[in-house]
SETOR-585940 format. One line per 8 residues: number of its first residue (from 1); their letters; for each residue x, y, z of C-alpha. Coordinates in pm, 1 decimal, decimal comma. Example, Ala and Ser with C-alpha at 12.3 -4.5 7.8 and 13.67 -1.06 7.14 Angstrom:
REM SETOR-585940
1> as> 1230,0/-450,0/780,0 | 1367,0/-106,0/714,0
This chain:
REM SETOR-585940
1> xxxxxxxx> 793,6/3753,1/-5938,0 | 953,9/3774,2/-6278,9 | 894,0/3518,4/-6547,3 | 1254,4/3399,5/-6519,6 | 1221,6/3334,1/-6145,9 | 891,9/3155,9/-6203,0 | 1049,4/2937,0/-6470,7 | 1340,5/2854,6/-6241,6
9> xxxxxxxx> 1100,4/2757,7/-5960,2 | 907,3/2531,1/-6195,2 | 1228,1/2373,7/-6313,0 | 1342,2/2307,0/-5955,2 | 1004,0/2148,5/-5877,3 | 1029,0/1927,0/-6182,0 | 1379,5/1820,0/-6090,7 | 1266,5/1746,5/-5734,0
17> xxxxxxxx> 967,6/1548,6/-5859,8 | 1193,0/1358,7/-6098,6 | 1435,4/1285,6/-5816,7 | 1156,3/1159,0/-5593,7 | 1033,6/943,6/-5882,6 | 1381,6/795,6/-5933,4 | 1418,9/727,5/-5560,7 | 1075,6/571,3/-5542,8
25> xxxxxxxx> 1152,5/362,1/-5851,2 | 1478,2/244,1/-5699,5 | 1305,4/148,9/-5378,9 | 1030,7/-36,1/-5571,8 | 1290,5/-215,3/-5785,2 | 1480,2/-328,9/-5478,4 | 1160,0/-446,3/-5317,1 | 1053,7/-624,1/-5639,2
33> xxxxxxxx> 1393,6/-790,6/-5664,5 | 1365,3/-907,2/-5307,5 | 1010,1/-1035,6/-5366,0 | 1117,6/-1207,3/-5693,5 | 1400,5/-1380,9/-5510,1 | 1156,7/-1480,4/-5240,6 | 916,7/-1608,1/-5501,1 | 1193,4/-1806,1/-5669,5
41> xxxxxxxx> 1288,1/-1959,3/-5335,1 | 924,8/-2035,4/-5270,4 | 888,9/-2196,4/-5613,2 | 1200,1/-2405,8/-5555,7 | 1070,1/-2517,0/-5220,4 | 728,4/-2594,7/-5372,0 | 884,3/-2789,6/-5656,2 | 1096,4/-2988,8/-5413,9
49> xxxxxxxx> 790,4/-3058,8/-5202,5 | 595,7/-3177,8/-5506,1 | 880,8/-3402,5/-5612,1 | 901,6/-3546,6/-5263,2 | 526,8/-3605,6/-5266,8 | 548,6/-3773,2/-5609,4 | 825,9/-4003,5/-5488,3 | 627,0/-4087,4/-5177,3
57> xxxxxxxx> 312,7/-4147,9/-5384,1 | 498,5/-4376,3/-5627,0 | 648,2/-4574,7/-5340,9 | 309,5/-4604,7/-5172,6 | 149,8/-4717,6/-5499,3 | 419,1/-4978,7/-5560,0 | 373,8/-5107,1/-5207,4 | -1,6/-5118,7/-5261,3
65> xxxxxxxx> 49,4/-5309,6/-5586,1 | 274,4/-5554,5/-5407,5 | 13,9/-5597,6/-5135,6 | -262,7/-5640,3/-5393,9 | -50,5/-5893,8/-5578,6 | 7,9/-6095,3/-5264,8 | -358,2/-6074,7/-5169,7 | -469,6/-6169,4/-5517,0
73> xxxxxxxx> -245,5/-6473,2/-5542,8 | -304,3/-6595,9/-5191,6 | -619,8/-6777,1/-5300,7 | -468,8/-7071,8/-5493,2 | -300,9/-7263,8/-5211,1 | -198,6/-7589,3/-5380,3 | 130,1/-7613,9/-5568,2 | 177,0/-7860,1/-5853,5
81> xxxxxxxx> 519,9/-7910,3/-6010,6 | 578,8/-8093,9/-6336,2 | 933,2/-8070,9/-6472,8 | 1021,0/-7702,6/-6479,5 | 657,7/-7589,7/-6466,6 | 510,5/-7460,4/-6140,8 | 133,9/-7428,5/-6096,3 | -54,9/-7254,3/-5815,4
89> xxxxxxxx> -406,6/-7388,6/-5826,4 | -731,1/-7415,2/-5642,2 | -762,3/-7765,8/-5492,1 | -1033,1/-7864,5/-5741,2 | -794,7/-7795,9/-6030,2 | -494,2/-7990,3/-5898,6 | -561,9/-8301,7/-6116,1 | -617,4/-8079,4/-6418,7
97> xxxxxxxx> -288,2/-7900,8/-6351,3 | -100,0/-8232,2/-6330,2 | -245,4/-8354,9/-6659,3 | -185,0/-8017,0/-6822,1 | 170,8/-7996,1/-6691,9 | 254,1/-8345,3/-6818,3 | 138,9/-8265,5/-7171,2 | 288,6/-7915,7/-7181,9
105> xxxxxxxx> 621,9/-8007,4/-7026,2 | 672,4/-8289,6/-7275,8 | 627,5/-8037,4/-7557,1 | 849,3/-7768,0/-7403,2 | 1124,5/-8003,2/-7290,1 | 1124,7/-8175,6/-7628,0 | 1196,5/-7851,1/-7811,1 | 1391,2/-7628,8/-7570,4
113> xxxxxxxx> 1575,5/-7888,9/-7362,3 | 1755,6/-7752,9/-7057,6 | 1651,6/-7396,1/-7142,5 | 1293,8/-7485,4/-7050,1 | 1402,2/-7524,3/-6686,9 | 1433,7/-7144,5/-6665,0 | 1053,5/-7132,1/-6662,5 | 1062,8/-7236,8/-6297,6
121> xxxxxxxx> 1100,1/-6866,6/-6210,2 | 741,5/-6823,7/-6328,4 | 413,1/-6950,9/-6191,0 | 105,1/-7060,9/-6379,9 | -198,8/-6967,9/-6172,4 | -508,6/-7175,5/-6240,5 | -839,9/-7081,2/-6082,2 | -1205,6/-7005,1/-6148,6
129> xxxxxxxx> -1292,3/-6738,2/-6399,3 | -1663,7/-6724,5/-6327,6 | -1887,2/-6534,1/-6568,9 | -2261,9/-6472,2/-6564,5 | -2305,8/-6764,1/-6804,7 | -2105,6/-6990,7/-6574,9 | -2315,5/-6887,4/-6277,7 | -2645,5/-6935,7/-6461,0
137> xxxxxxxx> -2545,4/-7276,0/-6600,3 | -2357,6/-7395,7/-6296,7 | -2039,9/-7458,4/-6500,6 | -1677,9/-7378,7/-6421,3 | -1431,4/-7223,5/-6663,5 | -1076,5/-7183,2/-6538,9 | -842,1/-6899,8/-6622,7 | -471,1/-6955,7/-6661,2
145> xxxxxxxx> -228,6/-6677,4/-6574,4 | 145,0/-6662,1/-6624,4 | 307,1/-6471,2/-6339,5 | 667,7/-6382,1/-6268,0 | 823,4/-6421,8/-5926,4 | 1054,1/-6132,8/-5833,5 | 1191,2/-6105,6/-5479,2 | 922,9/-6337,7/-5355,7
153> xxxxxxxx> 641,7/-6126,7/-5505,7 | 421,9/-6270,8/-5778,6 | 328,7/-6022,0/-6049,5 | 89,3/-6119,2/-6331,3 | 208,1/-6098,2/-6692,4 | -53,6/-6273,4/-6906,5 | -404,8/-6396,3/-6846,6 | -630,2/-6609,0/-7066,2
161> xxxxxxxx> -967,7/-6775,2/-7030,1 | -962,3/-7136,0/-7142,9 | -1188,6/-7433,2/-7177,0 | -1179,8/-7706,8/-6919,9 | -1035,7/-7962,8/-7165,3 | -681,4/-8060,5/-7055,5 | -549,0/-8068,7/-7413,2 | -668,3/-7714,9/-7483,4
169> xxxxxxxx> -533,3/-7589,5/-7153,4 | -197,5/-7755,7/-7222,8 | -172,9/-7576,5/-7557,4 | -239,1/-7242,8/-7384,6 | 22,9/-7310,2/-7118,6 | 273,8/-7415,0/-7384,0 | 202,2/-7101,3/-7583,3 | 243,5/-6871,7/-7281,8
177> xxxxxxxx> 569,9/-7043,5/-7187,1 | 700,6/-7024,8/-7544,0 | 612,4/-6655,7/-7564,3 | 813,1/-6596,5/-7246,3 | 1115,6/-6776,7/-7392,7 | 1072,2/-6590,3/-7721,1 | 1079,2/-6255,8/-7539,3 | 1434,7/-6336,6/-7431,8
185> xxxxxxxx> 1555,4/-6389,0/-7790,5 | 1754,1/-6116,1/-7962,8 | 1580,6/-5915,0/-8233,2 | 1764,9/-6076,6/-8526,9 | 1669,0/-6429,6/-8422,5 | 1313,2/-6330,6/-8337,8 | 1259,6/-6161,9/-8674,0 | 1412,8/-6449,8/-8869,5
193> xxxxxxxx> 1203,5/-6708,9/-8684,2 | 881,7/-6508,2/-8710,6 | 621,8/-6637,0/-8643,4 | 685,7/-6789,1/-8300,4 | 792,8/-7152,5/-8267,8 | 506,9/-7381,1/-8174,9 | 607,1/-7683,9/-7964,9 | 242,4/-7799,3/-7965,3
201> xxxxxxxx> 263,0/-7863,6/-8339,0 | 439,4/-8190,5/-8434,4 | 764,0/-8160,4/-8627,4 | 632,0/-8366,9/-8917,3 | 358,6/-8105,4/-8978,0 | 618,6/-7833,7/-9043,8 | 815,5/-8066,5/-9271,8 | 503,9/-8165,2/-9464,6
209> xxxxxxxx> 407,1/-7801,5/-9520,6 | 762,4/-7728,6/-9630,3 | 753,3/-8013,1/-9883,5 | 437,0/-7867,7/-10035,7 | 601,4/-7523,9/-10048,7 | 907,7/-7663,2/-10224,6 | 708,7/-7831,7/-10501,0 | 466,6/-7542,9/-10552,3
217> xxxxxxxx> 694,7/-7242,9/-10485,3 | 706,5/-6942,5/-10717,2 | 1080,7/-6891,4/-10670,2 | 1328,0/-7075,6/-10890,6 | 1558,4/-7098,7/-10591,5 | 1307,3/-7332,4/-10423,5 | 1299,7/-7555,6/-10728,6 | 1678,5/-7577,0/-10723,2
225> xxxxxxxx> 1670,4/-7657,0/-10352,3 | 1424,1/-7939,1/-10416,5 | 1668,1/-8110,2/-10655,4 | 1959,9/-8079,3/-10411,3 | 2129,9/-7740,6/-10456,7 | 2225,5/-7663,0/-10093,9 | 2330,0/-7304,5/-10169,8 | 1982,8/-7239,7/-10308,9
233> xxxxxxxx> 1832,6/-7405,2/-10002,2 | 2025,5/-7168,9/-9774,8 | 1908,9/-6871,5/-9981,8 | 1547,4/-6990,4/-9975,9 | 1569,9/-7025,4/-9597,3 | 1712,5/-6670,8/-9568,4 | 2030,4/-6783,2/-9391,9 | 2260,0/-6691,4/-9682,2
241> xxxxxxxx> 2202,0/-6328,7/-9782,6 | 2160,2/-6217,9/-10144,5 | 2203,7/-5872,0/-10292,3 | 1859,1/-5860,5/-10454,1 | 1594,6/-6114,0/-10355,0 | 1360,8/-6049,4/-10648,1 | 1618,2/-6066,3/-10927,2 | 1834,8/-6345,9/-10781,9
249> xxxxxxxx> 1574,7/-6580,6/-10637,5 | 1279,9/-6534,3/-10874,6 | 1238,1/-6541,9/-11250,8 | 999,6/-6324,8/-11453,5 | 711,5/-6572,0/-11425,6 | 768,2/-6576,9/-11049,8 | 731,2/-6198,1/-11033,9 | 393,7/-6225,6/-11208,1
257> xxxxxxxx> 273,5/-6495,7/-10968,2 | 384,7/-6290,8/-10666,9 | 186,9/-5991,1/-10791,5 | -116,0/-6207,0/-10868,8 | -109,9/-6356,4/-10518,0 | -110,6/-6006,8/-10367,7 | -404,8/-5870,2/-10565,4 | -577,5/-5743,9/-10251,9
265> xxxxxxxx> -293,4/-5508,0/-10165,2 | -139,8/-5433,5/-10506,4 | -451,7/-5375,0/-10717,1 | -600,3/-5059,5/-10572,7 | -633,3/-4698,0/-10678,8 | -357,8/-4579,8/-10907,3 | -192,2/-4922,9/-10923,6 | -487,4/-5092,1/-11102,5
273> xxxxxxxx> -346,6/-5025,7/-11455,0 | -0,4/-5142,5/-11348,4 | -144,7/-5458,2/-11192,8 | -350,2/-5536,0/-11502,8 | -51,7/-5485,6/-11735,7 | 151,3/-5724,0/-11520,3 | -109,4/-5998,6/-11478,3 | -317,0/-5972,6/-11794,2
281> xxxxxxxx> -50,9/-5860,9/-12043,5 | 245,1/-6046,0/-11881,2 | 445,5/-5723,9/-11867,4 | 717,7/-5867,1/-11643,9 | 905,5/-5541,5/-11598,7 | 583,4/-5386,2/-11474,6 | 552,4/-5676,6/-11230,3 | 902,3/-5615,8/-11099,3
289> xxxxxxxx> 845,7/-5241,0/-11068,1 | 518,3/-5299,1/-10883,6 | 683,2/-5535,8/-10635,0 | 973,3/-5300,3/-10571,2 | 746,8/-4999,6/-10527,5 | 515,2/-5182,4/-10287,5 | 794,7/-5290,3/-10054,3 | 609,2/-5614,0/-9979,8
297> xxxxxxxx> 847,6/-5854,2/-9800,6 | 923,3/-6155,4/-10014,6 | 1051,7/-6488,1/-9879,2 | 1082,6/-6792,2/-10106,1 | 981,7/-7024,5/-9819,5 | 752,6/-6950,2/-9527,8 | 780,1/-6982,7/-9152,8 | 719,8/-7359,2/-9154,3
305> xxxxxxxx> 1044,0/-7411,7/-9348,0 | 1249,8/-7202,7/-9105,2 | 1085,2/-7370,1/-8806,4 | 1157,2/-7714,8/-8948,7 | 1521,7/-7615,8/-8997,8 | 1546,8/-7498,8/-8635,8 | 1380,9/-7819,5/-8516,9 | 1638,3/-8019,3/-8712,2
313> xxxxxxxx> 1920,7/-7820,4/-8550,1 | 1773,8/-7859,5/-8201,0 | 1726,8/-8234,1/-8245,4 | 2085,6/-8274,0/-8365,8 | 2235,6/-8052,8/-8095,5 | 2090,8/-8219,2/-7785,9 | 1953,6/-8066,4/-7467,4 | 2184,5/-7763,3/-7471,8
321> xxxxxxxx> 2110,8/-7674,3/-7834,5 | 1852,9/-7402,0/-7773,3 | 2075,9/-7232,9/-7516,6 | 2357,9/-7219,2/-7774,5 | 2117,4/-7071,9/-8029,8 | 2006,3/-6787,7/-7802,2 | 2348,2/-6716,9/-7653,2 | 2519,5/-6661,9/-7990,0
329> xxxxxxxx> 2357,6/-6326,9/-8070,1 | 2554,2/-6102,9/-8303,6 | 2665,7/-6388,0/-8529,2 | 2508,2/-6464,3/-8869,6 | 2204,0/-6692,0/-8851,3 | 2378,8/-6965,7/-9051,4 | 2669,0/-6972,9/-8806,0 | 2432,9/-6976,6/-8509,1
337> xxxxxxxx> 2241,9/-7271,9/-8650,1 | 2566,7/-7460,5/-8708,1 | 2667,0/-7397,0/-8345,8 | 2322,6/-7509,5/-8233,9 | 2338,4/-7838,0/-8422,4 | 2710,1/-7899,6/-8371,4 | 2761,1/-7968,4/-8743,9 | 2859,2/-7755,2/-9046,6
345> xxxxxxxx> 2573,3/-7555,6/-9190,3 | 2569,4/-7749,1/-9520,2 | 2542,3/-8076,5/-9327,8 | 2253,0/-7930,7/-9130,0 | 2075,6/-7809,1/-9445,2 | 2128,8/-8149,3/-9607,1 | 1973,7/-8320,0/-9302,5 | 1683,5/-8077,4/-9316,0
353> xxxxxxxx> 1623,2/-8135,9/-9687,7 | 1627,7/-8514,1/-9646,1 | 1374,5/-8490,3/-9363,9 | 1149,8/-8264,1/-9573,1 | 1160,1/-8495,3/-9875,3 | 1078,5/-8789,9/-9648,9 | 771,3/-8599,9/-9526,1 | 603,8/-8610,6/-9867,3
361> xxxxxxxx> 228,9/-8617,9/-9796,4 | 66,1/-8955,3/-9850,6 | -174,7/-8927,1/-10139,9 | -513,9/-9068,6/-10055,5 | -673,6/-9020,9/-10398,3 | -739,8/-9297,1/-10649,8 | -461,5/-9377,9/-10896,5 | -547,6/-9341,6/-11268,0
369> xxxxxxxx> -498,7/-9713,6/-11325,5 | -727,6/-9795,2/-11035,0 | -989,3/-9554,9/-11167,8 | -989,6/-9715,7/-11514,4 | -1006,8/-10060,8/-11359,2 | -1310,1/-9953,0/-11156,7 | -1475,0/-9814,6/-11472,4 | -1402,7/-10143,3/-11657,4
377> xxxxxxxx> -1560,3/-10364,0/-11393,3 | -1855,7/-10130,7/-11351,1 | -1917,7/-10156,0/-11725,6 | -1889,6/-10535,0/-11723,8 | -2125,1/-10571,9/-11430,3 | -2367,2/-10331,0/-11592,2 | -2375,3/-10533,6/-11913,5 | -2423,9/-10856,8/-11720,6
385> xxxxxxxx> -2709,9/-10713,9/-11520,1 | -2866,0/-10570,4/-11839,8 | -2861,3/-10912,5/-12003,8 | -3007,4/-11091,3/-11701,0 | -3349,8/-10939,3/-11630,1 | -3633,5/-11088,4/-11432,4 | -3851,2/-11103,9/-11750,4 | -3647,9/-11383,6/-11908,0
């Protein structure tokens, strides 16, 4: 066989082998495509099965939680109602619940009026919270839980251990109820009121603290409010906005005092020289720069002043006042307070200021004149006793 014929035969074999390879590759590709499609279908079916299992598991868990909730709250059988407060208690705690409810409801109703009745959709659960110490000493310490009733199912929200004293328990119940009402407030009102209103604290306490703030405040706006400038009062209470709190409400000496009061946070690391120049050298521009750079929130008057203003508005507006305050979201705080009280905002601020000035703390110290009089008589009596000895 010639070389040419041999080369042709080899070529034909290569072409045949290549053809077989192509055919085999095509068959494998078709099979792979079919298996990939099958795998995709299998994956889809598996994913759907997993999703169905997850849904079933979630439903079963929710049902178990509902069952656990019912089982857990089946223990306290007695129901005690005081005003809008509902207690589920162990029989031994029924008298305690009545005393607690009377104290707490008086506080809540006095501040929130008709809005406090919405608390009837919640249940305060009072029962034993036994610890090892309780068991060893034979004492009983109750726990109080605030639970929400939804579709007849009681779900716990808050739980606290408390002392057995009715007054302490009433304060805890009032706080839990107030926190629930606060959670329904819009963000703007909640942030302006911060911290939370405290119905357990008497109104005169907030006014007394506000009086002390007014006469000792670092902001010139507070001084102007004290002497009767209602615009400055509104600015100090943060119900009339200002473009720049530091420059409009404080003077240079006020900047220095603000920095000095915040030594713990402003005098550290690289800010030590700046702090020292402000406080020690009275570099007021350095004080202002330090305050601006720190971003520390600055309010001329504290939470007690804002709380006392709200209390004044609620007292003037009657039982529906708190509902008007919370239902007027989106409006400026000053307008909302006027709607709450049912009077113009300047009239409300004037009422508030008069109440604060009337709450001036009673000074219990000795007057200078009384002190000198005491010194005079002590001297006289001393001289008399010196001149009348037993040796004469």
